[in-house]
C-alpha positions in Angstrom: -41.9 19.8 -13.7 -41.5 16.1 -14.4 -38.0 15.6 -16.0 -39.3 13.0 -18.5 -42.1 15.4 -19.6 -39.5 18.2 -19.9 -37.3 15.9 -22.2 -40.4 15.1 -24.3 -41.2 18.7 -24.8 -37.7 20.1 -25.2 -36.2 17.4 -27.4 -39.3 15.7 -28.8 -38.4 12.2 -27.4 -41.1 9.5 -27.7 -42.1 7.3 -24.7 -40.1 4.4 -26.2 -37.0 6.5 -26.6 -37.2 7.8 -23.0 -37.9 4.3 -21.7 -34.8 3.0 -23.5 -32.7 5.9 -22.1 -33.9 5.4 -18.6 -33.4 1.6 -18.8 -29.8 2.1 -20.0 -29.1 4.7 -17.3 -30.7 2.8 -14.5 -27.4 2.2 -12.7 -26.3 5.8 -13.0 -29.7 7.0 -11.7 -29.6 4.6 -8.8 -26.0 5.8 -7.9 -27.0 9.4 -7.8 -30.2 8.6 -5.9 -28.2 6.5 -3.4 -25.7 9.3 -3.0 -28.5 11.7 -2.1 -30.0 9.2 0.3 -26.7 8.6 1.9 -26.2 12.3 2.6 -29.6 12.5 4.2 -28.9 9.4 6.3 -25.6 10.9 7.6 -27.2 14.3 8.3 -29.9 12.5 10.3 -27.1 10.9 12.4 -25.8 14.5 13.1 -22.9 14.5 10.7 -22.1 18.0 9.4 -20.2 19.3 6.3 -21.3 16.2 4.4 -19.6 16.3 1.0 -19.7 13.8 -1.9 -16.1 13.3 -3.2 -16.1 10.0 -5.2 -12.5 9.0 -4.4 -11.0 5.5 -4.6 -11.1 5.1 -0.8 -14.5 6.7 -0.1 -17.6 8.4 -1.5 -18.3 11.0 1.2 -16.4 13.1 3.7 -18.2 14.3 6.8 -17.6 15.6 10.3 -19.1 14.8 13.7 -18.1 16.0 17.1 -14.9 17.6 15.7 -13.7 14.4 14.0 -13.3 13.8 10.3 -14.9 10.7 8.7 -14.5 9.0 5.3 -17.5 7.1 4.3 -17.8 4.4 1.6 -21.4 3.9 0.5 -22.4 0.3 -0.4 -25.8 -0.5 -1.9 -24.9 -4.1 -2.8 -26.0 -7.3 -1.0 -22.5 -8.7 -1.3 -19.9 -8.5 1.4 -19.2 -4.7 1.7 -15.4 -5.1 1.9 -14.9 -8.1 -0.4 -13.4 -6.0 -3.2 -11.1 -4.0 -1.0 -7.7 -4.7 -2.4 -4.4 -4.4 -0.6 -3.8 -1.2 -2.5 -7.1 0.2 -1.3 -6.2 -0.7 2.2 -2.9 1.2 1.9 -4.8 4.2 0.7 -7.2 4.0 3.6 -4.3 3.8 6.0 -3.1 7.2 4.7 -6.4 8.9 5.6 -6.3 11.1 8.7 -9.6 10.1 10.2 -12.0 7.2 10.6 -13.1 5.2 7.6 -16.7 4.1 7.8 -18.9 1.9 5.6 -22.5 2.9 5.1 -24.6 -0.1 4.1 -27.7 1.2 2.3 -29.6 -2.1 2.0 -31.8 -3.5 3.5 -31.8 -0.4 5.8 -29.0 2.1 6.3 -26.4 0.9 8.8 -23.1 2.7 9.5 -20.1 0.6 10.5 -16.5 1.2 11.2 -14.8 -0.4 8.2 -12.0 -1.9 10.3 -14.6 -3.9 12.3 -16.0 -5.6 9.2 -12.7 -6.4 7.4 -11.6 -10.0 7.3 -8.8 -10.7 9.7 -6.0 -10.7 7.1 -7.2 -7.4 5.7 -7.5 -5.9 9.2 -3.9 -7.0 9.9 -2.7 -5.5 6.6 -4.5 -2.2 7.3 -2.9 -2.0 10.8 0.5 -2.7 9.3 0.1 0.1 6.8 -1.1 2.5 9.5 1.9 1.8 11.7 4.4 1.9 8.8 3.0 5.1 7.2 2.9 6.9 10.5 6.5 5.9 11.3 5.5 4.0 14.5 8.6 1.8 14.2 8.6 0.4 17.7 4.9 -0.6 17.5 5.5 -2.0 14.1 8.4 -4.2 15.2 6.3 -5.5 18.0 3.4 -6.1 15.6 5.7 -8.1 13.3 7.0 -10.2 16.2 3.6 -12.0 16.0 4.2 -14.8 13.6 0.6 -14.8 12.4 0.8 -11.1 11.5 4.2 -11.5 9.9 3.0 -14.4 7.7 0.0 -12.4 6.5 2.1 -9.3 5.8 4.8 -11.3 3.9 2.1 -12.6 1.5 1.5 -9.0 0.4 5.2 -8.2 -0.3 4.6 -6.6 -3.8 2.0 -4.2 -2.5 4.0 -3.3 0.5 7.1 -2.7 -1.6 5.3 -0.4 -4.0 3.4 1.4 -1.2 6.3 1.9 1.2 9.2 2.2 -1.4 12.4 1.2 0.3 11.1 1.0 3.9 9.6 -2.5 3.4 13.0 -4.3 3.1 14.0 -2.9 6.5 10.6 -3.7 8.1 10.3 -7.3 6.9 13.8 -8.6 7.6 
């Protein structure tokens, strides 16, 4: 049965009341519809165990060929990673799998998130991955590169709060 007809019958809403409600809920409806579409897109790409999770780092978790993937779904026409803060990158670095971005418009396109980050954000993500996974030798070599070090030093507050205590040792 048509959901709007059901609401009319069950609650006695008028067409105007329902139009107002649907208009106000347009973004919510779009979000849930996009969530459903994203799941179908991933399943058509042979992902399995596709679950909607709505976490700060990703919307969907899925598996493919024995690997775990964390998928951020984007329906906007803006840069898909523009609003990724340094804090979000630190959280992404803690994930034990690949972070992907599923662009839903104009047609569904699945991208490795790291590949579409700006260079400073990619450098920061790599720094966090090395630091969080205690890859100290690789991290020291990474920070020997002046460009990397300069970018990392500009995020000192985020690094200090994310790595608590380890950052002073790393950045000296």
